[in-house]
N, C-alpha and C positions, 0 to 999 in steps of 0.2 A: 534654512542652510542650504546650504550649494553641495553637493557632487560633483567630481569629474572621474568618468568612467574613461579608460585611456586601454587600447589594446595595446598590450608588448610586443613589441617589434614585430610592428601590425602586418608589414607588406611580407616578412617572412613568416609571421605564423598562417597568413592567408596561404600560403604555398605549404605547409607543411598539414593544414587542413586536407585538403585532398591527396598527402604523400605523406603516410607517416612514417615513412622510412628513414625522412629527414630530420625526424627528432634525434636531438644528442647531437649533429651534425651541423657545421659550421654552414648558414645559409646565407648569401650576401643578394640583394638585386641592387640591379643596374639600374641607369638612367636610361633615358631616350637614345637608342643608335648605340647602346650598351655601350656607354663611355664612362661612367662614375659610381661610385655607390652610394644609393639612396635608402639602403633597409638591411640591417645584419642581426643576425641572431646574437644570444649571446657569448654561444661558442667562437661565431664569428669576432666578435670584438675582444675575447679574449687571448685570439691571434695578434693583434695589434693592426687590426682593418680600420681605417679611419671614418668616418662619414663624409662622402663628396671625393674620397682617393680614389684618381681615377685610376680601372683595374688596371691598365697595362703596365703601372709602375708597381703592381703588385709584384713581389718575386716570382719568379714561375714555381719553383718548388711550394712556396705557400700557396699558389694559386691553383695547385693540383689536388690540395687538401680539400679545399670550399666548393661547394656545391653553388654556382652560380646559375641565375636567373636574369631571361628578361624582366621589363616592370608589364606586368597582364593588368593593367587598371582596369578593365573588364571586370573583372573576377576582387580586384581588393574592393571598388566600389559597388557590387554586391552582397559582397557580405560585409561591408560596412552599413548597407541598408538594412540587412537581417538583423544586425547587432541592435539598430535605430528601432526598428519596430519592436523590440522586444522591451528596450527602454521605457517606449511611449506605453506600453501595455503596463509598465510597473509604477510611473511616474506621471501626474498630472501636468506636469511642464518638462519640456526638454530645449536646450541649445546646439543644434549640429555645430561646433566648434571646429573639425576638421575632420578628415574622412576617416582617421581612428580616435578623435576625443571628443565626447560629449560632456556637456553640463547638465546636471537636472535638479529638480528643487524637493527639497526631502518634507517641505510643508505636508501638515496632515500625519506624520508617521512620530510617535513617540521618541523623548532623545533616546531612552534603553532600547530602542527597538531600530534604531538607525543600522549599527554595523550590521545587526543582524539581519536585514532587507537586504546591504550591499552584497554578502555573502553571498544572500539566497541568489542574487540579481546574476551575480560572477559566477557563478556552477551554472545557474540556467545559460548563459551567454555558450559559457565552455562547451556545455554538451548539446544545444542546440545548432550553435556555429563552428563550434572548434577552435574557438579561438580566445588565449587567455589575456585576463584584463586584470588592473586593479583599480580599485575606488578609496580616491582620498574624497575627507568631507570636511568641511569648514565652515562659517559662518559669514567669510567672503568667497569670491570667486579665485582671488591670490591663493587664500589659507588652502582652498580647497586642492589647487595645483599644487601648491608645496606638498602638502599631505600625502597627494599623490606621486609625488619624487619618491617619497619617506614609502609607502606601502611596498613601490617596487622591490626596497631591501628586505620586506619581509616573506613568508611563506603562507599567511593567509592573505594578505595584499588586498588588507583595508585598515588603513589612520583617520583618526579624525585628529584635527590640530585646532587651538582655540587660539584665539587672542592673547600672548601674553603667556603661551606652551614653551617649557624648557626646552623642547625639541627645536626650537625659533634659536637659542645660542650656539650651538650645533651647526645650524643649515647654511654653508657658504651666501655670500651677497649676491653673487654673479648666477646663482641659480633661481633666485628669486626672475620671479614671472616679471617681464617689464622692462630688467636690468642687464641691460647689453654688455659687450668688452669694457665699450668707451666710461660708460658710466663704472663701470667696477674699479679701473684704474682711478679715477677719479676721487669717488668713496673712498677707497683703500687708502690713499694719500689723508685723507682727513680721521683715519682710522674705523671706518665705517666699514667690518669684515662680514659679521653675519647679517642677518635676516633681524636679529633681536636689535644688534647695532642700531639699524635703518630705524625701525622701529619705533626705538629710543630719541631719535636724531632727534634736533630742534628743531619744527615742522613751519616756522617762518624764514629761518636760514637755509630749510631744505629747497623751498618753495622759489625762494628769492636767486638760490645758485643753479637749480636744475627744470625748474617748471614745474607746472601742476600735474603733470601726469606723472613725476615720481611721487608726488605729494598725495596724490590719491593712493598708490601702490603702497605708501608709507600708514595711512588711515585702513586699509586694509589689512596690512599684518597686524593692525591694532584691533582688530573684528568689527571695523566698521562698514559695512558696504557703500561702494559708489558705484556698482554697476550691479545692474537685473538680466537676467534673462535674457538673450533675443530668441525668440520662436522662430521669427520668422526675419529670412535674409535682407539684412536692407536693401534698395534700391541702388544698384549700380549704374555711374557714370557713364562709364561705356566696358565692352568686351571684346577680348582680346584673344585671338587663337593662333600660334607660329609653332614653328616646329623647324628643329634644325632635320636636313635632309640625309640619308642614308650613302648617299655620293654625290659628289658635287653633282652639278646642272648647268648644262652651256646653251640649250635651247630653248629659245622664249616659249616654246608649246610646250616645254616639260615646266615651265614656270607658269604658267596659264593654268595648265593643269591643277598644280599644286595650291597655287592662289585662291581658284576654285574651289579646291576642295577646304580649304580654311574657311572662304566665305560664306561653306554651305551650313559647316559645322556651327559659326559663330553664329549663323541665323538663326540656327534650331533652338540653341541657347537662348538667345535674344526671345524668340516665342515664347520658348517655355517660363520664362517670368511674365510673360504678358506686356512687352517693352515694346518701342519701334527706335529706329536711329535716323538721325538727321545728318550725319556724315560718316566717310568711309576713311579709312588711313591704311596704307597700303606699305610697308620695306621689305627691303632687298640685302639681303650680308653677302658679301663674298667671304673666306675663311680666315680670320685673323690671326688664328695660329697658323698660320703658312705668310709670315713676312715676306717671304723674298718675291712671292704671287701679288699678281697687281690687286690692288684693292677696289673697294668702289660698295659704298653704304649709301644707297639711293632712299628717301623715305617722302612719302606725299600724301595729304590731305585735300580731300575736297568733300563741300556740302552736299547732297540732294533734295531736289526739285523740292521733295514735299520728305516728313519722317514716313517710315516704310518700315515692315520686317518681313518684305518681300522677298526671297532667295536671288530674284530674278533682275530686281532691281539694284541690291547688292551686287552682285555679279558686273553687271554690265559696268557699273562705275571702277568696279577693283580691277577688272582686264584692262580699262580706260587706263587707269594709272600705272599699270605695268607694263603695257607697250611704250608708254612716256617714259619709261624709266628704263628699261632694256638696254640694255648694250652690250655686243659682239664682242667677244674677245675677253669676258671675264667667265672666273667658275664660281656659280651662285652655291650658297652652302644653307643659309638659311630664308625664308621669307614670313610673312607676318599679316596678317589682315584684322584691323580693329575697326570696332564700331561706335561712334561718338555720340556723347549727347543725346543723352535718350531719355525717351520720356515715355508714359503711360500709352498702351495702345487706344484706349478711349480719348485718348485727347489728339485731335486732328486738325489742324490748322489748316484750311482751304486755301489754294492756291489757284487765283482766277484765270491762268493760262495754263492749266494743267489738270485735270481731271483722273481720281483715281481710280484703280480697275473695280469695277465690282467684284470681280472673279476672282481676285487676288488672294483674297481671307479663305475662300470656300479651298481653292486648289493649296494652300498653303496649310489646310487644316488636313487635306485630303493625303498629304506628305510625309505630315508629322503623324498622323494615326496609325499610315502601313508601317512605319518606320517603327513607332512604338512596340505595334503588334509582330510583326513578324522580322523585328532587327534591323540594325540600323545597315543601311545598302540596299533593303528591300527597296526603295525608290531614290533616284536619285539624280542629277541635271550630267548631259552626257559631257557637258566640257569639265565635269570635275572627274576625282579618280574612281567615278563611279564604273566599274564595269565587272558582270558579271559572269564566271562560268563553272558552271554544274555546283551553283549553290556559292559559290566562294568570288571574294574582292580577287582580282589581279593586283601585285604587289605594282605601286610604279617607278619609274624610274628613281624616281626621289623619295622611294618610301623607305621608311626606318630600318635600320638595322634593328633584327630582332632574333638572332641565331639562338638562344635560347630559351626562347619562348616556352611558359605551362600551356597545358589545353585550360580552355574556356568552360569549365566545368557543369558553372552553375547558369550558361548563356547560348551554348549553343548544343543542339540535341545528339550530333554527332561526335558531341566530346565529354556527354554524360560519365561520370567516375562508373564501372563497372563493380560490381557486388560480387565476387568470388567464394 
């Protein structure tokens, strides 16, 4: 049996965990550069605020009723890790599906005890971390996901759904995990309107018309598990770090700094997964929402001489690509760095004309350990946005707009919550 533990309105709940005065108020969290709504409390949903809605499109009288926050991903990620640690203490197997969702395995727990165990875990997460959550239980991951949606409509927050459950008759097919809008329209034209309709559909016809993915969804709705927990993240083929700038950039020096910062972060992610890159991809964008402005969207990729996870090697190539793509007279709004053709760090193809620097791994290990112990930015490369002033990072010219950022209560000593 699988369980899906999902934090309710997770980002908004994280903000409320350290600001209890926000409870009962409409809270919404904005995307990078305070652009669009990416999380809403139930009160915010009740006011008609849509997911993904640009905040400037919300009428001013309604906007004044909202408690608006910039995305504080450091806080959200730390609280997510604390929730996962509680789940690992209770369950033998845990799959981290997203920052606010985790699948768990109820193996070894008696059938008559599953919901009670789920309620205990839910209460522990609320007491220890301050995040309300719901738990859906089912013999497949799809049914567990479906049960979780039903649990959000209950006061106790725990629901079990089995294959053939009457609840499937009332569950809209568009809310089934893996069924998108286009499939919903096609299925609806054939009379498949609920999860039960999908489970009863002719499997051969379904496979022929919609493919193997929807056929697997059907089998999972019938209670036949087609996917197990993925306890470890599968190897990535590429790592990408990109950001929209808080304001448009015109100078090449500022572009260099932004790309260097993104490359440094991408290499940190690369080494954390014990991988190395064989190529680097860099792209620049002007603002597509200003059609009257001159548009320029260059993109370029190049192979490295030998696979590496050394930030210095990646940075040299990335800045070379920026110099080749930069054109004066354009106002750049976004840039990104991608690391391509990733392989395991213990697989290294020697090059006849190039010798690996034996100091590289030691240097990168020191860099990573220092930043892990003292916080990101403790050590960095001068060409990136690594500028320390009294323990704080200077905001670069291209830095994101975060005018409503809450405190980093769990990751910065000077921002710890004060008990009164």
